[in-house]
N, C-alpha and C positions, 0 to 999 in steps of 0.2 A: 556434465549426464543429470539424465532428465527422469524421473520415476516416470511410470509407469500412466496413459491415461488412464482416467475412473471407468471412461464409459467402454473401453477395452476391455479392463479388468470382468465390470457388473455384464455385457455381450457374453463374456465364455461362463461368468458362475450362473445366470443365468439358467442358460443350456445344461450347465449340469444338475441342477435345482429340477430342468421341470423333464432330464431326459434319464428314464427308469426302463432300465431293458425289461424285458421278459419271461420267463423263468426260461435257463434255456439258453438265452443269445448269448455273443461273447459280451464281455463287461468292460462298457467305456471307459479310455485313460486320459487320465487331467496331463499334461505336459506342462512345466516349467522351466524356462530357458534359468542357466544359473551363471556359466560362466563361457568367456571365447578363449581359446588357448591359455587358459588359465586365469586367465581376468575376468571383474565383473566390466560389463557396457553395459552403451547406452538402451540394448534393445530388453539386458537381461530385465526378467519380473516376468518377460512378454507369458501369457498363456494359451494353449492350446488345447479343443479336445476331440480327440481322436476315437473313432469308431469301429471296430474290424469288421473288414466287410463293407458296404454299400450304406449309407444313409443318405437321406433329403431333409432332413434335422437343421434348421437355423442352427447357425452357429457352431456345429459339428464337423469336422473333417472327416472324412473315407478315406481310409486305410489301403483301400484295395488301388488309391492312388500313389501310390508311395511303392517303391521297393528296396531292398539291401538290407543297410543296420537298423536303418529306424522302425522299419516295417516289424521286423522280426524282435526287436525289444520290444515294439508295442507291444506285439500278440504275445510274447509271452511273459508282460507284466498282466495285461487282460488275464491270462490262463491261471496265471500263480498266486493271482490276487493279492499280492506283494509290492507296496515302494518300491522302485529303484532310481539308482544314479547312474545315468548312461551315458558314457562317451562318443560320439559321432566323428568322423573326420568328412565334413561337407566342403562342395564345390563352392564357388564364387556364385553361382546362377542355383542354388538350391532354393525350394520354395519350403522350408521346413515349418512357417506355420503359421502357412497360408500367404506370404509376403517372403522375398528375399532377405535372408541375413544381410549382404552386402559386400561379403565378403569371407575369402575359404579360411577353414581352417578347423579345430581342435572343440564341439559342442559339447557341455555338460546339457543336461536335459533330465530334471525328476518327472519322473513316472510314476502318476499315480494312478490304480482302479480305481474307480468312480462305485464307493461302497455308500452307505447307513452315514458311517463313521464320519470318511469323507468330508462328505454334505454337510452334516454337523457341525465341521469343523470352521466349514465356509462361513455359515450363518452373520457371527458375526462379521467378516472381514464384509458380506454384501450390504445388511445393515448398515455399514458404517457409510459404506460409499453412498447407495439410499438416501442419508439424511446427512448427507454432503460433511460428514466428521473428518479430521484429517487427521491419520493414522498410519504408523508400520507394522504392515507386520510382517514374520518372523517365520522361517521352516527350517526344520531341521533336517538336510540332503542329504549328510550324511552321516551312523552315528550309532547306538543303537535306539535311540528316538528317531529315526527316518520317517519324515511324511508328516511330525509333530508339528503345528500352528500354534502360533500368540503372539494376540492386538497389543499396538499400545499406543496410548494416546500421542501427539505429535510433542508434548511434554517430559513424557518419560524419560528419564538418566538413560534409557537405553538404548534410546528412538531418539533424541533430541538432536543427536547431531547430523545423523542419519536425514530427519527428515527438513530439519535446515539447509541441509546443502542439496534437498532432492536429488541424493545419489545413491542407488542399489549399493548394500557392503557386504561381504563375504565375512563372518568371524571362523578367523580356523581353532584348535584348541587342544591339549591331548592328559586323555585323564585316564592314569591303570590301563598304558600300556595299549588305549585305541582312542582315535580320529575323530575327531565332534568338531562338526563343520558345521552351522549355523549361516542363513540366509538373510539379509533382512532387503525389501523396498519400500521403500516411501508412496504414498498416494495423497496427493494434491487434489482437493475436491474444487473438481470444476467450479464451482459458485453457483447462486440461484439469480437470476436475471428477471425482472419486472420489467413489464410494457405494459405503457399508461399508453391506448387509444385501439385506430379498431381498421386504418384504412392500410392498403395494398402493403403497403413497406411496413404496418407492424406485421401482417402474415406472412409477408418472407423474413419477418428478422428471427421471428417466433422459431421459425422453421430451420433458418442457422444456424440460430443459438443451442437448438435442441440436437441438430447433428454434431455440432458441440461437445456435446456432453453436460451442458447446461440443464440444473433442472428450471423448466419454466413459464410463469405465468405472466399470464397477458387479462386487463384489469381496464373497463369501461362506464362509467355508470350512464351513459347514453343509454335508452332503452332502444331492445331489440340492435342493438351493432354487431354483437355480439353473434346473434345466431342468425347473420344479414350469411347472403349467400358465398359472400367471400369467403366467410370463414367454413363455413359449410361443406363447401366442394373439396376445402382442401384435404384430402384424404393421410397426409401428410405430415400435418398440425396433430401433437401428441401434445400439447397447454395447456395449464390447467385455465378455464375459463370466468374471470368475477365482472358479473353487471353489477358495480360498487365502484366509488371512487377512494381517493386515498388512505383514507381509514379502515376499510372493509378491506386492502390490500395488505396494506401495513400488517392487520393482526393477523392474514393467512400467511405472509412471507417471512415477517419479521428478519427485516432487513441487516444484513450485519457487515463488514470489511469485502466478503470474498461476495458482497451481491452488487450488481449493475442493476440500474434503473434508469430507462429510457422515456423519457417526457415525448412522445410524439401524437397528441390530441389533432394536431390542426384548430386548438381553440384555444382564444387568447387566456379567457375566462379559465380555464379545466387547466389547462398551461400553468398558469401562475400560482391554483390552488394544489396541484400534484407538485410542482417545483418545490414551494415554499416547506411541504412534508417532505419532501425528500433529498433537501442540502439538510435537514434537523435530523436525518435519518442515521443511522451509522454504517450506510450504504459504500462502499472505498469508489465508486462510479458511478456518475452520475452522465446522462447527457440529455443535453435540449435540441431537438430537429427546429429548425428555422434560420431565417437573416441573425446577424451578428446585431441590429442594430434591432428585430425584436427584445433579439433576447437583453441585449442593455436595459430597456427598458421594463422589461420583468426585473431585472436585477434591482433594475434604482428602486421600483416601488416594494421590493421584498425588503431593503437594506431600511426601508421606513420601517418593520417591523422588527430589524435589527437581525435581520437573518441574509447570510452572507455563502455563496461556495466554501469548502473546507480547501486548504493546499493539497493541489494535485487528484484532487478527486471530481471538478467541473470542467464537462467537457462541449465548448459549443462554438461553431454548430458541431455536432454528432460526429464520426463519421471521421475517416485519414481521407486525403487529399488523393481521390483516384477519379476526380473527375467525374462521379454520378451527377448522373441527372434523372432517373427512374425510379421510381418507389420500390425497384428491385436494389437497383445499382444502390443505390441507398441504404436499402436494408445490409448488401454484402460490406459497404464501406464503415459500417457499425459496428459490425460484428464481428470485424477484422480487426478494427481499432477494443474492440472489450477482449476481443484474442488475448490480441496485445500488450493490454492493460492486466492481464489474467498476468500473463508471463512473465511482466514487470519490464518488458519494452513497450514506447509508444513513441511511433514515428521512428524508428530502430530507435532511441533513444529512454534507457532505463529510467524511471521511475521522473517521465518528461512533464513539465508543468502544463496545463491544457491552454491553446492557442490566447482562447478568450482571458483568461486570467493575467498568461504572458506581457499582455497589454501594458498594464499596473504596474510598477513601479515599487518599493517599499518607503514609507516613508520612513526622515524620523524625528523626537522629539526631546526636545531639548528644554529639560527640566531647568527654570528660568527664573520661577517665581518667588521663589523664597525670600524671609528680611538678612539670614547670616547674621545672627547675631553673635556671634562667638567672634564673630570679625570686627575688630575695635578700630572705631576712627576712623569710617566710610564702608562706600557698597564694595563686596568681596568680589563681585563680576565684575566690576573698573576698572578696578588695583591692576598698574601696570606688568606685565612680566614677560620681558625685553623687551620687546617697543609694540605691545602690542595690550590690551585689555586680555584679562582670563577669559570674560567672556568673547570676544572677536575668536582667540583660539580655538575656541570651542568649534563655532559655528563656522568659519571656514577648514578645517576638519572636516563638519557635516558633508562639509558643499565641495569636500575632493576627495569625497566619498561615493558610492552608486545610491546614494541616498535620494528620494523624490515623492515628494517635495522634502524640504529640510521646515519644522513646524518648533517657533521662537515660542514658548509660553515665557512671560513675563508678570509679573503681577507688583509685591516691594520695590518702592523707587523706579518702577515702570519706563520713566525717561532719563536716567544713569544706564538703565538697559538698552536705549535705543544709542545712545549715543556712541556705548561702546561696539557696536556694530555697525555706527554712522559710515553708508558709502562702500557697505557689499552691497556687490551688485552684482544679482545670478535670479537670475526669471524663478528656480526651484525654491525661491527661499519667503516661508509667510510668518506675520511677526503677530500673536493673538495675545489679549488681556485677558487674566485672571482675577475678576472680582473680587472673591473670596477665595483668593489666594490663602489666609489664614488658615485655612482649611486643609494644609496642608499639601501634598505631592500627589492625594488622594485628588482633589479638587483639581490641582492641575492637569493631571492626566485626563480625566473626563473634558475638560477647557479642549482639549490638546484633541481628543478624540475624535471632534467635529471636523473637524479638517480631514483627519486621512480617510481618502477616496475610498468609496463601499465599493471595489473592487480588485482594494489591496487585500490582500494576503494576512496582515496583519504591521506591525510595524518597531522599528527601533526606536526605543530609550537611553540616552545621553544624560548629564547629571553640569548644570552650567559650570561648575566649579573644578570638573576635569577635563582640564585644557590637556593633556599628553596622551589622550584615544588616540589614535592616529587614525589616518585614512585605511593605511592598510588591514589596523584589527576593526576596524567600524566593518568591510567588505566581507572579511574573514570569518565574519557573523553573521555577514546578510546570505553568503555562500552555502554556511552550513542551514541556518534556518530556511532558505529555499529549497533545499533539497531536501532537509528532512519534515518541516512543515511543524516541523515541536520548537518548546519553549528552548532556546539558543542562546550561551554568555562563556565570556572568559572565565575561570577559573588558575588560581595561583597559589604555590604555598604561603599558608600560614605557622603563625607560630601550635595552633590548632590543627591545624591539618588541612587543607583547601577551602579558600574564601571565592564566593563571585567575586566575579569584575562590572564593569561596565565596559561596550555598549549590552545593551540585553533585547531581544529579539523575542516578543509576544505575537501568537499567533493569534488569529481571530475569534479561535475558538475560546481565549479567557477574557473575552472585550466582558461579556456578560459578568463575569464573577471579579472584575475587575471592580465595574462598576459598582460592584456593593459594597466593596472595601472604601473606609474613611481613613483620614489621617495624613502619618507619614511613610505607614507601615504596605501603605498599597503593593509593589511591588516585590518586597522581600516578603510578605504574607503567600503571595503568586508563587513564587519561586519556593519556600518550603512545601507550600499544597504539592508543585509537578516537579521538587526535585530530580527525583525517581526516574522521572520519564523526560526528562531535560536533555540538551543534547548542551556537553560542557568543553570549552574549548579551553586547554590547556597551553598558558602563556608563560615563558620564565621572565620577560621584562616586564615585575611585578613595577615599575616604574610609570607604567602608561596607568596604573588603576591610582595613580596620588592624588590630591584632592585639597581645594584650598580649605580649610573652615577658619586659621586662624593665620593674624599677618606672621608666625612665627612658620605656618606650614609653607607660604609664597615665599618668605625668604629661605628654607630649608628647600625648598625645590629649583630658586634661583641661585644656592649655593652649587647643588648638587649638576645642575645642567653647569654654569661655571668651571665646574673641577672634572667637566668631562664625562658623567653617566648619562645616561636614560638617553632621548633622543631632542631633537634640537627642538628652542620654540620659540626660534626667531622668524 
């Protein structure tokens, strides 16, 4: 089920606010759909404003268009001045609220006379919708307080589940021999849209998004562009116009995860400046108009400033693949994609990765630069496990997964490390040297990050002394990371509760934070800071987390495998 579109609710609420009858005129009646055949269904929460007699007021339905039970119930409600719950038998093609319900059945409508009390109780709902706040409104539909309304934020305990499921609910209870029924209806804001540009495609896009219920702002710093004839002639345009660049528009709109930004200035310099701000903002959708080659150049320049798209946010070329050519067709395709994004679907797939980002693989970073002081009598990564060195197991496991590229960072005893992986032939394998390896894992990650492709949404960290991290586990972490875009890693039971394991997927959004850390605490510090929001993948196979710090560790691992534990290392 879906909650009712905020624009539909707002249209009726505006009519309620504006339609004040003259003394002696019939009182308008607000009707709200509650159930059909006793069940809450997809149109529950839909509203209509009925006016006894005739009316040409926008948003109001004249009652003279109806006969039978509905007309009688509305007229009696208007005359009595009291709310009531009406049960109506409807046919499949009955246009109850200005459109067909779609199937026959017994329909429950809450009818309320429009008076000062009702107008006052609707003000908070109207303000919440106008300001794009996620809310759930409740109505007492049966009981001593019939018609009473309450407004809850999306995180309120009484409304959280209803809002998250985006599904109207009917709550029934009994007290003192009286039945009480409360109706909950979620209102997900359509969101804000910020368009940069002033061409015909921007004019058309502003109109489409306004019709979809978005609060639309259009910005262009070039003098006179937004006062040009293409905008002044468009009487449909209700967008707010800002003659300014990114900073002025950002201050006016305050982008949040429900904001869509479309960059369509058709000027390379302006697109570069605007895209930098848009990608650093909290906007949940950033679309770039233009050829992919041009966009790749823009992103390449921005990567030098450490600015890159967050996963699932950047779309280029913006718009669904509808075969659009004209400015109006392009605008339609972009509006359709933004609507799909807002509904959690892009090109038929929920939480789809943008096409441009989809071309970049997830790289793996194998940290193998440390000296391994506790491993007495040799280089631990060169030590034999089965018929291969420890490091070779790690590298081959990584190459057997979906990681691309696989970057090995060597440092202490680099020649021994190279010898351990000699003969591994795979175009995805890259080996780099960390001359500052004594600085700990932080310095190795810094070296490795330089090799991460700028279009990658993050990287997966592995340790060179953990040979039992198998391809299936690496791929599992990759899949969870691609879906969520968040820090992701396996967890397993330890003596003190859940322990973090490897591999660890780091989103690009954390790169700057990681670079500020030093020593060996880099990964651990970032995980501690973002533990609550991270995706934790439970694994029962604790043997996958075995590491080799000492000769005894290696011997225990060999014995465990020989005795039939864990996965094969041969």
